[in-house]
C-alpha positions in Angstrom: -62.0 -4.2 7.7 -60.5 -0.6 6.6 -58.6 -0.5 9.7 -57.5 -3.9 9.0 -56.6 -3.1 5.4 -54.4 -0.2 6.7 -52.5 -2.6 9.6 -51.9 -4.8 6.8 -50.2 -2.0 4.5 -48.3 -0.5 7.0 -46.7 -3.9 8.1 -46.4 -4.7 4.4 -44.7 -1.3 3.8 -42.8 -2.1 7.1 -41.4 -5.4 6.0 -40.0 -3.6 2.9 -38.7 -0.9 4.4 -36.5 -3.2 6.6 -36.2 -5.5 3.7 -34.4 -2.6 1.5 -32.1 -1.1 4.5 -31.3 -4.7 4.9 -29.9 -4.6 0.9 -28.8 -1.1 0.8 -25.2 -1.5 1.7 -23.1 -2.2 -1.2 -20.5 -4.8 -0.9 -16.9 -4.0 -1.7 -13.7 -6.3 -1.1 -10.1 -4.3 -0.7 -6.9 -6.6 -1.1 -4.5 -5.5 1.0 -0.9 -5.3 -0.2 0.6 -7.2 2.8 -0.5 -9.0 6.6 -2.8 -7.2 8.8 -0.8 -4.5 10.2 -0.6 -0.5 11.1 0.0 0.2 7.6 -3.7 -0.2 6.7 -4.7 0.9 9.9 -7.3 3.8 8.2 -9.1 0.7 6.7 -9.9 -1.3 9.4 -10.6 2.1 11.6 -13.0 2.9 9.0 -14.7 -0.4 9.3 -14.9 -0.6 12.9 -16.3 3.1 13.4 -18.9 2.3 11.2 -17.4 4.7 8.8 -18.3 2.5 5.9 -21.4 1.8 6.9 -22.6 5.3 7.1 -21.7 5.7 3.4 -24.1 2.3 2.7 -20.7 0.2 2.1 -20.1 -3.4 3.4 -16.5 -3.8 2.9 -14.3 -6.8 3.2 -10.7 -6.6 4.0 -8.6 -9.1 2.7 -4.9 -9.5 4.0 -2.1 -10.1 1.8 1.0 -12.0 2.4 4.4 -13.1 1.1 2.6 -15.4 -1.5 -0.1 -12.8 -2.3 0.4 -10.0 -5.6 -2.8 -8.0 -5.4 -2.5 -7.4 -9.7 -3.1 -10.8 -9.9 -5.7 -11.1 -7.0 -7.8 -8.0 -8.7 -7.2 -9.8 -12.3 -9.0 -12.8 -11.3 -12.0 -11.2 -9.8 -10.8 -11.7 -6.1 -11.1 -7.9 -5.0 -12.6 -5.0 -6.3 -10.0 -2.4 -5.1 -6.2 -3.4 -4.3 -3.3 -1.4 -2.5 -0.3 -1.6 -4.4 2.8 0.6 -5.1 2.7 2.5 -8.2 5.9 1.0 -9.6 4.3 -2.7 -9.6 0.5 -1.4 -10.7 2.5 0.5 -13.7 4.7 -2.4 -14.4 1.6 -4.5 -14.2 -0.5 -2.4 -16.6 2.0 -2.7 -18.7 1.8 -6.5 -18.8 -1.6 -6.3 -19.4 -3.7 -5.7 -16.3 -5.3 -2.9 -16.8 -5.2 -1.2 -13.5 -6.0 2.4 -12.7 -5.0 4.7 -9.7 -7.9 6.4 -8.4 -6.9 7.5 -5.1 -3.2 8.0 -3.2 -3.8 7.9 0.3 0.1 8.3 1.1 1.9 11.3 0.0 5.5 10.3 0.9 7.3 7.1 0.6 8.7 5.0 3.4 11.2 3.2 1.5 14.9 3.1 2.2 18.1 0.9 2.3 19.7 -0.2 5.6 23.2 -1.0 5.7 25.8 -2.7 8.5 28.3 0.3 9.1 30.4 -2.2 9.4 30.8 -3.1 5.5 32.6 0.0 4.7 29.4 1.8 2.6 28.8 5.4 3.0 27.0 6.4 0.0 25.6 4.4 -3.2 29.1 4.8 -4.9 30.2 1.7 -2.2 27.2 -0.5 -3.6 29.2 -2.0 -6.0 30.0 -5.7 -5.1 27.8 -5.6 -2.7 24.8 -8.2 -2.1 21.3 -5.7 -1.4 18.5 -8.1 0.0 15.0 -7.1 -1.1 11.5 -8.2 -1.6 9.9 -9.5 -4.8 6.5 -9.9 -6.0 6.8 -6.0 -7.4 8.5 -4.9 -4.5 12.1 -5.4 -5.7 11.3 -2.5 -8.9 12.1 0.7 -7.1 15.4 -0.5 -6.1 16.0 -2.3 -9.6 15.3 1.2 -11.4 17.6 2.8 -8.6 20.8 0.5 -9.2 20.2 0.7 -13.3 19.6 4.5 -12.7 23.1 4.3 -11.2 24.8 2.4 -13.5 24.9 -0.7 -12.1 24.3 -4.2 -13.0 21.7 -6.7 -10.8 23.5 -10.1 -12.1 26.5 -9.9 -9.4 29.2 -9.0 -12.4 32.3 -6.5 -12.0 31.1 -3.3 -11.0 27.6 -4.2 -10.2 25.7 -5.2 -7.4 23.9 -8.7 -6.6 20.2 -8.4 -5.9 19.3 -11.2 -3.3 15.7 -12.2 -2.8 14.5 -11.9 0.9 11.4 -13.1 2.9 9.6 -9.7 4.5 12.1 -9.8 7.3 15.8 -8.9 8.3 17.1 -12.1 9.4 19.7 -12.0 6.2 20.8 -8.6 7.0 21.4 -9.8 10.9 23.3 -13.0 9.9 25.6 -11.2 7.6 23.9 -12.7 4.4 23.6 -9.0 3.0 25.3 -5.9 3.3 22.1 -4.2 2.8 18.4 -4.8 3.1 15.2 -3.1 1.8 13.4 -2.0 5.0 10.3 0.4 5.6 10.5 3.2 7.7 7.5 1.9 10.1 8.2 -1.7 9.8 11.3 -3.6 9.1 14.2 -0.7 10.3 12.8 -1.1 13.8 13.3 -5.0 13.4 16.8 -4.3 13.2 16.9 -1.7 16.3 14.8 -4.2 18.1 17.1 -7.1 17.1 19.9 -5.3 19.2 21.6 -3.1 17.0 21.9 0.6 17.6 21.5 2.8 15.0 24.7 4.1 15.1 26.1 1.0 13.5 23.7 1.3 10.5 23.6 3.4 7.2 20.5 4.5 6.3 19.8 5.1 2.7 16.0 7.0 1.8 14.9 6.4 -1.6 13.6 10.2 -1.1 16.7 11.5 -0.5 18.3 10.1 -3.5 15.6 11.7 -6.2 14.3 7.7 -6.7 11.5 7.7 -4.4 8.1 6.2 -5.8 4.8 6.8 -5.4 3.7 3.3 -2.5 0.2 2.5 -1.4 -2.3 3.8 -3.5 -5.4 2.6 -4.6 -6.4 0.5 -7.7 -9.4 -0.6 -9.5 -9.7 -2.2 -13.0 -10.5 0.1 -16.0 -14.2 -1.5 -16.5 -14.7 -0.6 -12.8 -14.7 3.3 -14.0 -16.9 2.3 -16.5 -20.1 1.6 -14.3 -21.3 4.9 -12.7 -22.9 2.8 -10.0 -19.5 1.6 -8.9 -17.8 4.9 -9.2 -20.3 6.0 -6.9 -19.7 3.4 -4.7 -15.8 3.7 -5.2 -16.4 7.5 -4.1 -17.8 6.5 -0.9 -15.1 4.0 0.1 -12.5 6.6 -0.4 -14.2 9.1 1.9 -14.8 6.9 4.6 -11.1 5.2 4.0 -9.6 8.6 4.6 -12.2 9.4 7.3 -10.4 6.6 9.0 -6.9 7.6 8.2 -7.9 11.2 9.8 -9.5 9.3 13.2 -6.1 6.8 13.2 -3.9 9.8 12.9 -5.5 11.3 16.1 -6.2 8.7 17.9 -3.3 6.1 17.7 -3.7 4.1 20.6 -7.3 3.2 19.4 -6.3 2.5 16.5 -3.2 0.3 17.5 -5.9 -1.8 19.3 -8.4 -1.8 16.4 -5.4 -2.9 14.2 -4.7 -5.8 16.5 -8.3 -7.0 17.1 -8.2 -7.3 13.1 -5.0 -9.4 13.3 -6.0 -13.1 13.1 -2.8 -14.6 13.4 -1.6 -13.1 16.8 1.5 -11.9 15.4 1.5 -8.4 15.9 2.5 -6.8 19.4 1.1 -3.6 20.7 4.4 -1.6 20.7 5.9 -2.3 17.5 2.0 -1.5 15.7 1.7 1.5 17.8 5.0 3.0 16.5 4.3 1.9 13.2 1.2 3.9 13.2 3.0 6.3 14.5 5.6 6.5 11.5 2.7 5.7 8.4 0.4 8.8 9.6 3.7 10.6 8.6 3.6 9.3 5.2 0.1 9.6 4.7 0.4 13.4 6.1 -3.4 14.7 6.2 -3.9 13.2 2.6 -7.6 14.0 1.0 -7.0 10.7 -1.1 -6.3 12.7 -4.0 -3.1 12.1 -6.4 -0.9 14.4 -6.8 0.1 14.4 -10.5 3.7 16.0 -10.0 4.5 13.2 -7.5 2.6 11.0 -10.2 4.8 12.3 -12.8 8.6 12.0 -10.9 7.5 8.1 -10.4 6.9 7.9 -14.0 10.5 9.7 -14.9 11.8 7.9 -12.3 11.0 4.2 -14.0 11.6 5.3 -17.1 14.8 7.0 -17.0 16.3 3.8 -15.3 18.8 2.7 -18.1 19.2 -0.2 -19.6 16.3 -2.3 -17.8 13.4 0.0 -16.8 11.0 -0.9 -14.7 8.3 0.3 -17.7 9.6 1.1 -21.3 6.6 3.7 -22.2 4.7 6.4 -20.4 1.6 5.2 -19.2 -1.9 6.0 -20.8 -5.2 6.0 -19.0 -3.1 4.8 -15.6 -4.5 7.7 -13.4 -8.3 8.8 -13.2 -9.4 11.8 -11.0 -13.3 10.1 -11.5 -13.5 8.8 -8.0 -11.7 11.9 -6.3 -14.0 14.4 -8.1 -16.8 13.1 -6.1 -15.4 13.7 -2.6 
């Protein structure tokens, strides 16, 4: 009888342990800033290689798109963490969405303007009278900040520039609807090259070279998430695993490319482009441990505030960053 009872107890304990293990993984949803591509390789690698699972996490990665604004998604409860550029995040915070930067995987900016040399543009002093194409949904903010800092109106008036909203491609530049277009070092610039335009026919202005670079892909949560100790612990495990994913992607770009392509439900990405993208992206991550460089943060804020009559933000943010998560790494 004791043996039967013992076996029953062991069996019950076994079922309980199995059930507990099955429930151990903490769920977390990440909203990407854009579609599945090498820009987010570290997160897909972390999920594929089991780095999130090792940290007791069940992470859902939600691709973005042209009509998806991550701040709106998280404000509506559609994600726990979002990837956003700091100008967009700080502008959203000032408008009432209490976003907080908890980690900064990207150390450097990949943003630049690419212009066709035939339009006679050699320096920013040649911008007036020209039409510049850029993406919106917050992506236009660094450009508007730069133009304001230069003293150029953006409404097409005399002495200023015309800002034209474009889709996330370089067709308007190729079709000469704009003289310059926003591009990233890891994406749209290469679309221009692949279209058959040689580098010698292009003029490129990297934001970093002109002192107006602002921080890009950072990880943001709502303030309320940081008021929950359990959530802070979960986020710390998420950041730790994500940065492990980025390190793996840097060391294994071919495998990282395959992982990204496997997760591209649209089938729109090509191996050549994604491999090249990952090669450029890891230069921006540059071995980051995920911790925000406060000097880079302050430069971003200063750039946004010193943008003349039409600043992206109107006052220095308070509480827009937190080390509560990265302090646990």
